[in-house]
N, CA, C and O atoms as a printed pandas DataFrame, in Angstrom:
     atom_number atom_name residue_name chain_id  residue_number  x_coord  y_coord  z_coord
0              1         N          MET        A               1   80.861  146.554  151.162
1              2        CA          MET        A               1   80.149  146.562  149.915
2              3         C          MET        A               1   81.256  147.883  149.919
3              4         O          MET        A               1   81.636  148.546  150.884
4              5         N          ASN        A               2   81.650  148.014  148.367
5              6        CA          ASN        A               2   82.142  149.077  148.238
6              7         C          ASN        A               2   81.024  149.951  147.482
7              8         O          ASN        A               2   80.177  149.576  146.672
8              9         N          ALA        A               3   81.280  151.226  147.995
9             10        CA          ALA        A               3   80.019  151.981  147.699
10            11         C          ALA        A               3   80.033  152.718  146.172
11            12         O          ALA        A               3   79.012  152.863  145.499
12            13         N          LYS        A               4   81.287  153.123  145.784
13            14        CA          LYS        A               4   81.425  153.519  144.561
14            15         C          LYS        A               4   80.806  152.305  143.431
15            16         O          LYS        A               4   79.800  152.338  142.722
16            17         N          ASN        A               5   81.938  151.173  143.614
17            18        CA          ASN        A               5   81.238  150.616  142.764
18            19         C          ASN        A               5   79.871  150.396  142.542
19            20         O          ASN        A               5   79.446  150.358  141.387
20            21         N          PHE        A               6   79.138  150.247  143.497
21            22        CA          PHE        A               6   77.445  150.044  143.669
22            23         C          PHE        A               6   77.075  150.944  142.758
23            24         O          PHE        A               6   76.590  150.686  141.656
24            25         N          LEU        A               7   77.335  152.174  143.280
25            26        CA          LEU        A               7   76.357  153.558  142.907
26            27         C          LEU        A               7   77.296  153.729  141.065
27            28         O          LEU        A               7   76.502  153.944  140.149
28            29         N          ASN        A               8   78.821  153.632  140.647
29            30        CA          ASN        A               8   78.902  152.968  139.520
30            31         C          ASN        A               8   77.666  152.148  138.610
31            32         O          ASN        A               8   76.927  152.616  137.743
32            33         N          ASN        A               9   77.732  150.976  139.067
33            34        CA          ASN        A               9   77.140  149.736  138.637
34            35         C          ASN        A               9   75.644  150.337  138.151
35            36         O          ASN        A               9   75.041  150.246  137.082
36            37         N          GLN        A              10   75.283  151.075  139.591
37            38        CA          GLN        A              10   73.463  151.332  139.252
38            39         C          GLN        A              10   73.409  152.390  138.127
39            40         O          GLN        A              10   72.552  152.278  137.251
40            41         N          SER        A              11   74.484  153.635  138.116
41            42        CA          SER        A              11   74.570  154.089  136.858
42            43         C          SER        A              11   74.638  153.703  135.752
43            44         O          SER        A              11   74.003  154.314  134.892
44            45         N          TYR        A              12   75.472  152.499  135.375
45            46        CA          TYR        A              12   75.694  151.745  134.547
46            47         C          TYR        A              12   73.767  151.247  133.832
47            48         O          TYR        A              12   73.106  151.619  132.862
48            49         N          ARG        A              13   73.571  150.427  134.785
49            50        CA          ARG        A              13   72.245  149.824  134.726
50            51         C          ARG        A              13   71.168  150.944  134.024
51            52         O          ARG        A              13   70.691  150.749  132.906
52            53         N          GLU        A              14   70.944  151.812  134.617
53            54        CA          GLU        A              14   70.395  153.006  134.679
54            55         C          GLU        A              14   70.623  153.578  133.086
55            56         O          GLU        A              14   69.652  153.788  132.359
56            57         N          ILE        A              15   71.885  153.779  132.681
57            58        CA          ILE        A              15   71.534  154.697  131.677
58            59         C          ILE        A              15   71.893  153.879  130.945
59            60         O          ILE        A              15   71.689  154.645  130.003
60            61         N          SER        A              16   72.226  153.069  130.500
61            62        CA          SER        A              16   71.957  151.854  129.663
62            63         C          SER        A              16   70.579  151.632  129.367
63            64         O          SER        A              16   70.151  151.912  128.247
64            65         N          GLY        A              17   69.794  151.130  130.306
65            66        CA          GLY        A              17   68.464  150.717  129.850
66            67         C          GLY        A              17   67.921  152.144  129.236
67            68         O          GLY        A              17   67.138  152.048  128.290
68            69         N          LEU        A              18   68.232  153.312  129.644
69            70        CA          LEU        A              18   67.814  154.570  129.009
70            71         C          LEU        A              18   67.938  154.135  127.645
71            72         O          LEU        A              18   66.962  153.615  127.104
72            73         N          PHE        A              19   68.894  154.267  127.094
73            74        CA          PHE        A              19   69.478  154.037  125.735
74            75         C          PHE        A              19   69.029  153.089  124.869
75            76         O          PHE        A              19   68.829  153.397  123.694
76            77         N          LYS        A              20   68.805  151.785  125.335
77            78        CA          LYS        A              20   67.961  150.867  125.236
78            79         C          LYS        A              20   66.889  151.017  124.593
79            80         O          LYS        A              20   66.619  150.727  123.427
80            81         N          THR        A              21   65.962  151.727  125.817
81            82        CA          THR        A              21   64.723  152.411  125.169
82            83         C          THR        A              21   64.435  153.171  124.233
83            84         O          THR        A              21   63.466  153.092  123.479
84            85         N          MET        A              22   65.307  153.972  124.249
85            86        CA          MET        A              22   65.639  155.047  123.139
86            87         C          MET        A              22   65.846  153.748  121.832
87            88         O          MET        A              22   64.862  153.609  121.105
88            89         N          LEU        A              23   66.695  153.115  121.633
89            90        CA          LEU        A              23   67.045  152.645  120.376
90            91         C          LEU        A              23   65.508  151.560  120.276
91            92         O          LEU        A              23   65.354  151.418  119.063
92            93         N          MET        A              24   64.340  150.758  121.021
93            94        CA          MET        A              24   63.457  150.644  120.702
94            95         C          MET        A              24   62.700  151.001  120.297
95            96         O          MET        A              24   62.048  150.420  119.430
96            97         N          LEU        A              25   62.351  152.616  120.955
97            98        CA          LEU        A              25   61.731  153.734  120.290
98            99         C          LEU        A              25   61.989  154.176  118.718
99           100         O          LEU        A              25   61.099  154.596  117.978
100          101         N          VAL        A              26   63.445  153.993  118.330
101          102        CA          VAL        A              26   63.513  154.023  116.781
102          103         C          VAL        A              26   63.213  152.978  116.049
103          104         O          VAL        A              26   62.698  153.108  114.938
104          105         N          GLU        A              27   63.492  151.831  116.571
105          106        CA          GLU        A              27   62.826  150.851  115.697
106          107         C          GLU        A              27   61.504  150.911  115.448
107          108         O          GLU        A              27   60.987  150.516  114.403
108          109         N          ASP        A              28   60.829  151.476  116.533
109          110        CA          ASP        A              28   59.255  151.642  116.378
110          111         C          ASP        A              28   58.601  152.523  115.536
111          112         O          ASP        A              28   57.496  152.649  115.009
112          113         N          MET        A              29   59.385  152.940  115.579
113          114        CA          MET        A              29   59.182  154.630  114.703
114          115         C          MET        A              29   59.412  154.314  112.900
115          116         O          MET        A              29   58.679  154.670  111.978
116          117         N          LYS        A              30   60.686  153.535  112.850
117          118        CA          LYS        A              30   60.899  152.790  111.812
118          119         C          LYS        A              30   59.640  151.837  110.995
119          120         O          LYS        A              30   59.308  151.787  109.811
120          121         N          LYS        A              31   59.103  151.088  112.301
121          122        CA          LYS        A              31   58.315  150.319  111.705
122          123         C          LYS        A              31   57.195  150.958  111.294
123          124         O          LYS        A              31   56.699  150.561  110.240
124          125         N          ASP        A              32   56.467  152.211  112.102
125          126        CA          ASP        A              32   55.306  152.856  111.803
126          127         C          ASP        A              32   55.749  153.488  110.273
127          128         O          ASP        A              32   55.021  153.011  109.403
128          129         N          HIS        A              33   56.444  154.144  109.904
129          130        CA          HIS        A              33   57.365  154.774  109.140
130          131         C          HIS        A              33   56.723  153.968  107.922
131          132         O          HIS        A              33   55.771  154.337  107.234
132          133         N          ASP        A              34   57.542  152.642  107.793
133          134        CA          ASP        A              34   57.583  151.991  107.115
134          135         C          ASP        A              34   56.061  151.006  106.973
135          136         O          ASP        A              34   56.107  150.479  105.862
136          137         N          PHE        A              35   55.295  150.762  107.406
137          138        CA          PHE        A              35   53.799  150.915  107.232
138          139         C          PHE        A              35   53.116  151.962  106.593
139          140         O          PHE        A              35   52.412  151.791  105.598
140          141         N          HIS        A              36   53.316  153.093  107.170
141          142        CA          HIS        A              36   52.695  154.174  106.190
142          143         C          HIS        A              36   53.010  154.371  104.567
143          144         O          HIS        A              36   52.300  154.417  103.563
144          145         N          TYR        A              37   54.611  154.474  104.859
145          146        CA          TYR        A              37   55.553  154.550  103.679
146          147         C          TYR        A              37   54.659  153.494  102.367
147          148         O          TYR        A              37   54.091  153.877  101.344
148          149         N          ASP        A              38   54.808  152.293  102.832
149          150        CA          ASP        A              38   54.116  151.034  102.002
150          151         C          ASP        A              38   52.334  150.852  101.722
151          152         O          ASP        A              38   51.803  150.211  100.815
152          153         N          LYS        A              39   51.786  151.494  102.619
153          154        CA          LYS        A              39   50.471  151.923  102.122
154          155         C          LYS        A              39   50.173  153.557  101.238
155          156         O          LYS        A              39   49.147  154.115  100.849
156          157         N          LEU        A              40   51.542  153.888  101.194
157          158        CA          LEU        A              40   51.217  155.271   99.879
158          159         C          LEU        A              40   51.705  154.696   98.867
159          160         O          LEU        A              40   51.327  154.977   97.730
160          161         N          TYR        A              41   52.781  153.643   99.166
161          162        CA          TYR        A              41   53.300  153.312   97.593
162          163         C          TYR        A              41   52.731  152.311   96.746
163          164         O          TYR        A              41   53.155  151.880   95.674
164          165         N          GLU        A              42   51.424  151.926   97.568
165          166        CA          GLU        A              42   50.522  150.922   96.938
166          167         C          GLU        A              42   49.277  151.846   96.414
167          168         O          GLU        A              42   48.567  151.587   95.443
168          169         N          GLU        A              43   49.172  153.015   97.301
169          170        CA          GLU        A              43   47.527  153.704   96.637
170          171         C          GLU        A              43   48.269  154.845   96.023
171          172         O          GLU        A              43   47.512  155.813   95.952
172          173         N          ILE        A              44   49.306  155.072   95.611
173          174        CA          ILE        A              44   49.809  156.194   94.847
174          175         C          ILE        A              44   49.829  155.452   93.074
175          176         O          ILE        A              44   50.046  154.252   92.902
176          177         N          PRO        A              45   49.642  156.139   92.255
177          178        CA          PRO        A              45   50.007  155.683   90.822
178          179         C          PRO        A              45   51.592  155.120   90.376
179          180         O          PRO        A              45   52.704  155.535   90.700
180          181         N          GLU        A              46   51.135  153.917   89.435
181          182        CA          GLU        A              46   52.975  153.521   89.674
182          183         C          GLU        A              46   53.967  154.761   88.944
183          184         O          GLU        A              46   55.104  154.942   89.377
184          185         N          GLU        A              47   53.532  155.420   88.034
185          186        CA          GLU        A              47   54.269  156.478   87.448
186          187         C          GLU        A              47   54.750  157.625   88.852
187          188         O          GLU        A              47   55.476  158.608   88.704
188          189         N          TYR        A              48   54.264  157.273   89.885
189          190        CA          TYR        A              48   54.894  157.868   91.044
190          191         C          TYR        A              48   55.900  157.561   91.824
191          192         O          TYR        A              48   56.684  158.186   92.538
192          193         N          HIS        A              49   55.711  156.445   91.533
193          194        CA          HIS        A              49   56.604  155.317   92.578
194          195         C          HIS        A              49   58.229  155.833   92.941
195          196         O          HIS        A              49   58.653  155.696   94.088
196          197         N          SER        A              50   59.221  156.529   91.683
197          198        CA          SER        A              50   60.058  156.974   91.831
198          199         C          SER        A              50   60.342  158.065   93.130
199          200         O          SER        A              50   61.140  158.202   94.057
200          201         N          VAL        A              51   59.314  158.642   92.638
201          202        CA          VAL        A              51   59.070  159.758   93.835
202          203         C          VAL        A              51   59.145  159.509   94.933
203          204         O          VAL        A              51   60.005  159.937   95.703
204          205         N          ILE        A              52   58.147  158.683   95.221
205          206        CA          ILE        A              52   58.015  158.114   96.503
206          207         C          ILE        A              52   59.006  157.681   97.277
207          208         O          ILE        A              52   59.206  158.122   98.408
208          209         N          ARG        A              53   59.960  156.448   96.512
209          210        CA          ARG        A              53   61.067  155.648   96.537
210          211         C          ARG        A              53   62.189  157.374   97.210
211          212         O          ARG        A              53   62.518  157.614   98.371
212          213         N          ALA        A              54   62.427  158.063   96.179
213          214        CA          ALA        A              54   63.240  159.130   96.586
214          215         C          ALA        A              54   62.955  159.679   97.689
215          216         O          ALA        A              54   63.965  159.743   98.389
216          217         N          ALA        A              55   61.919  160.173   98.252
217          218        CA          ALA        A              55   61.381  160.903   99.386
218          219         C          ALA        A              55   61.420  159.812  100.863
219          220         O          ALA        A              55   60.784  160.126  101.870
220          221         N          ASP        A              56   62.070  158.811  100.811
221          222        CA          ASP        A              56   62.020  157.530  101.810
222          223         C          ASP        A              56   63.580  157.672  102.551
223          224         O          ASP        A              56   64.687  157.165  102.367
224          225         N          HIS        A              57   62.830  158.921  103.732
225          226        CA          HIS        A              57   64.589  159.480  104.701
226          227         C          HIS        A              57   64.978  158.617  105.974
227          228         O          HIS        A              57   65.760  158.825  106.903
228          229         N          PHE        A              58   63.917  157.307  105.578
229          230        CA          PHE        A              58   64.225  156.353  106.647
230          231         C          PHE        A              58   65.027  154.975  106.136
231          232         O          PHE        A              58   64.447  153.895  106.025
232          233         N          THR        A              59   65.947  155.101  105.945
233          234        CA          THR        A              59   66.708  154.115  104.944
234          235         C          THR        A              59   67.585  153.462  105.810
235          236         O          THR        A              59   67.722  154.209  106.779
236          237         N          PRO        A              60   68.288  152.393  105.966
237          238        CA          PRO        A              60   69.319  151.482  106.541
238          239         C          PRO        A              60   70.432  152.287  106.998
239          240         O          PRO        A              60   70.846  152.070  108.137
240          241         N          ASP        A              61   70.993  153.197  106.281
241          242        CA          ASP        A              61   71.957  153.870  106.740
242          243         C          ASP        A              61   71.548  154.967  107.502
243          244         O          ASP        A              61   72.195  155.078  108.544
244          245         N          LYS        A              62   70.605  155.891  107.308
245          246        CA          LYS        A              62   69.902  156.698  108.714
246          247         C          LYS        A              62   69.691  155.695  109.471
247          248         O          LYS        A              62   70.716  155.649  110.151
248          249         N          LEU        A              63   69.082  154.931  109.769
249          250        CA          LEU        A              63   68.809  154.073  110.803
250          251         C          LEU        A              63   70.055  153.806  111.687
251          252         O          LEU        A              63   70.097  153.822  112.917
252          253         N          SER        A              64   70.894  153.598  110.959
253          254        CA          SER        A              64   72.375  152.863  111.095
254          255         C          SER        A              64   72.906  154.250  112.001
255          256         O          SER        A              64   73.526  154.114  113.055
256          257         N          TRP        A              65   72.634  155.310  111.540
257          258        CA          TRP        A              65   73.365  156.790  112.086
258          259         C          TRP        A              65   72.690  156.995  113.295
259          260         O          TRP        A              65   73.342  157.200  114.319
260          261         N          ILE        A              66   71.280  156.962  113.309
261          262        CA          ILE        A              66   70.776  157.267  114.410
262          263         C          ILE        A              66   71.299  155.971  115.709
263          264         O          ILE        A              66   71.739  156.259  116.822
264          265         N          ARG        A              67   71.154  154.979  115.330
265          266        CA          ARG        A              67   71.522  154.233  116.338
266          267         C          ARG        A              67   73.063  153.770  116.959
267          268         O          ARG        A              67   73.360  153.209  118.014
268          269         N          LYS        A              68   73.953  154.297  115.743
269          270        CA          LYS        A              68   75.260  154.735  116.097
270          271         C          LYS        A              68   75.227  155.910  117.842
271          272         O          LYS        A              68   75.603  155.809  119.010
272          273         N          ARG        A              69   74.578  156.836  117.028
273          274        CA          ARG        A              69   74.657  158.432  118.068
274          275         C          ARG        A              69   74.219  157.774  119.198
275          276         O          ARG        A              69   74.904  157.877  120.215
276          277         N          ILE        A              70   73.097  157.044  119.217
277          278        CA          ILE        A              70   72.685  156.908  120.760
278          279         C          ILE        A              70   73.483  155.989  121.702
279          280         O          ILE        A              70   73.603  156.160  122.915
280          281         N          LEU        A              71   74.122  154.781  120.821
281          282        CA          LEU        A              71   74.898  154.174  121.356
282          283         C          LEU        A              71   76.421  155.267  121.996
283          284         O          LEU        A              71   77.249  155.031  122.876
284          285         N          ASP        A              72   76.281  156.199  121.273
285          286        CA          ASP        A              72   77.848  156.789  121.391
286          287         C          ASP        A              72   77.636  157.673  122.781
287          288         O          ASP        A              72   78.375  157.819  123.755
288          289         N          TYR        A              73   76.024  158.322  122.401
289          290        CA          TYR        A              73   75.774  159.350  123.392
290          291         C          TYR        A              73   75.740  158.782  124.577
291          292         O          TYR        A              73   76.321  159.385  125.480
292          293         N          GLY        A              74   75.011  157.388  124.921
293          294        CA          GLY        A              74   74.895  156.823  126.187
294          295         C          GLY        A              74   75.925  156.468  126.585
295          296         O          GLY        A              74   76.133  156.596  127.792
296          297         N          ASN        A              75   77.146  155.785  125.574
297          298        CA          ASN        A              75   78.359  155.337  126.756
298          299         C          ASN        A              75   79.201  156.571  127.196
299          300         O          ASN        A              75   79.948  156.788  128.150
300          301         N          GLU        A              76   78.717  157.407  125.952
301          302        CA          GLU        A              76   79.694  158.693  126.440
302          303         C          GLU        A              76   78.895  159.060  127.964
303          304         O          GLU        A              76   79.685  159.249  128.890
304          305         N          SER        A              77   77.820  159.146  128.214
305          306        CA          SER        A              77   77.457  159.584  129.567
306          307         C          SER        A              77   77.865  158.448  130.924
307          308         O          SER        A              77   78.289  158.701  132.052
308          309         N          ILE        A              78   77.606  157.419  130.406
309          310        CA          ILE        A              78   78.427  156.232  131.221
310          311         C          ILE        A              78   79.772  156.906  131.946
311          312         O          ILE        A              78   80.138  157.169  133.091
312          313         N          ARG        A              79   80.133  156.991  130.991
313          314        CA          ARG        A              79   81.616  157.395  131.281
314          315         C          ARG        A              79   82.066  158.890  132.187
315          316         O          ARG        A              79   82.921  159.109  133.045
316          317         N          ASN        A              80   81.457  159.390  131.791
317          318        CA          ASN        A              80   80.907  160.443  132.329
318          319         C          ASN        A              80   80.366  160.976  134.074
319          320         O          ASN        A              80   80.789  161.704  134.971
320          321         N          MET        A              81   79.056  159.977  133.778
321          322        CA          MET        A              81   79.499  159.409  135.155
322          323         C          MET        A              81   80.161  158.786  136.284
323          324         O          MET        A              81   79.965  158.948  137.489
324          325         N          GLU        A              82   81.105  157.933  135.578
325          326        CA          GLU        A              82   82.026  157.506  136.362
326          327         C          GLU        A              82   83.060  158.535  136.619
327          328         O          GLU        A              82   83.396  158.708  137.790
328          329         N          LYS        A              83   83.423  159.000  136.002
329          330        CA          LYS        A              83   84.211  160.021  135.993
330          331         C          LYS        A              83   83.791  160.889  137.191
331          332         O          LYS        A              83   84.726  161.371  137.830
332          333         N          GLU        A              84   82.527  161.174  137.610
333          334        CA          GLU        A              84   82.291  162.645  138.244
334          335         C          GLU        A              84   82.017  161.751  139.921
335          336         O          GLU        A              84   82.082  162.317  141.013
336          337         N          ILE        A              85   81.701  160.201  139.692
337          338        CA          ILE        A              85   81.215  159.772  140.976
338          339         C          ILE        A              85   83.270  159.672  141.679
339          340         O          ILE        A              85   83.906  159.797  142.726
340          341         N          GLU        A              86   83.409  159.474  140.714
341          342        CA          GLU        A              86   85.207  158.965  140.714
342          343         C          GLU        A              86   86.060  160.597  141.856
343          344         O          GLU        A              86   87.066  160.550  142.564
344          345         N          ASN        A              87   85.170  161.753  141.591
345          346        CA          ASN        A              87   85.450  163.037  142.545
346          347         C          ASN        A              87   84.687  163.218  144.038
347          348         O          ASN        A              87   84.607  164.224  144.743
348          349         N          CYS        A              88   84.180  161.917  144.242
349          350        CA          CYS        A              88   83.054  161.645  145.310
350          351         C          CYS        A              88   83.524  161.122  146.022
351          352         O          CYS        A              88   84.332  160.259  145.679
352          353         N          GLN        A              89   83.185  161.443  147.779
353          354        CA          GLN        A              89   83.182  160.388  148.194
354          355         C          GLN        A              89   81.992  159.574  148.989
355          356         O          GLN        A              89   81.608  159.846  150.126
356          357         N          VAL        A              90   81.719  158.999  148.533
357          358        CA          VAL        A              90   80.144  157.580  148.098
358          359         C          VAL        A              90   80.230  156.805  149.854
359          360         O          VAL        A              90   80.939  155.950  150.384
360          361         N          LEU        A              91   79.226  157.567  150.233
361          362        CA          LEU        A              91   79.119  156.473  152.100
362          363         C          LEU        A              91   77.681  155.792  152.015
363          364         O          LEU        A              91   76.766  156.441  151.510
364          365         N          PHE        A              92   77.483  154.672  152.430
365          366        CA          PHE        A              92   75.902  154.726  152.705
366          367         C          PHE        A              92   75.782  154.275  154.014
367          368         O          PHE        A              92   76.551  153.704  154.788
368          369         N          LYS        A              93   74.371  154.757  154.090
369          370        CA          LYS        A              93   74.216  154.741  156.014
370          371         C          LYS        A              93   72.921  153.639  156.083
371          372         O          LYS        A              93   71.708  153.813  155.964
372          373         N          PHE        A              94   73.517  152.757  156.263
373          374        CA          PHE        A              94   71.847  151.552  156.453
374          375         C          PHE        A              94   71.232  151.873  157.343
375          376         O          PHE        A              94   71.742  152.413  158.325
376          377         N          LYS        A              95   69.528  151.536  157.189
377          378        CA          LYS        A              95   68.891  152.090  158.504
378          379         C          LYS        A              95   68.399  150.891  158.651
379          380         O          LYS        A              95   67.700  150.627  159.629
């Protein structure tokens, strides 16, 4: 077993899991936002609907931008970890 490959693979899995969780949290935030936004929109007089629409900050473009940032930083973290591991000698001592 190649210790560096094993460590790289484990790091990749953990970092990927972290940023996938972050993506799920953003999706949860969007659903929560939409729920409350829609509730407000339905309850407010129609004359104010344009103001409410203008205040909607969680647009598809914003969601896309956040998602891209999470993926970019996650992938950058994976690359940085791989570079750091390359500078190390990794040995496993099995019990």
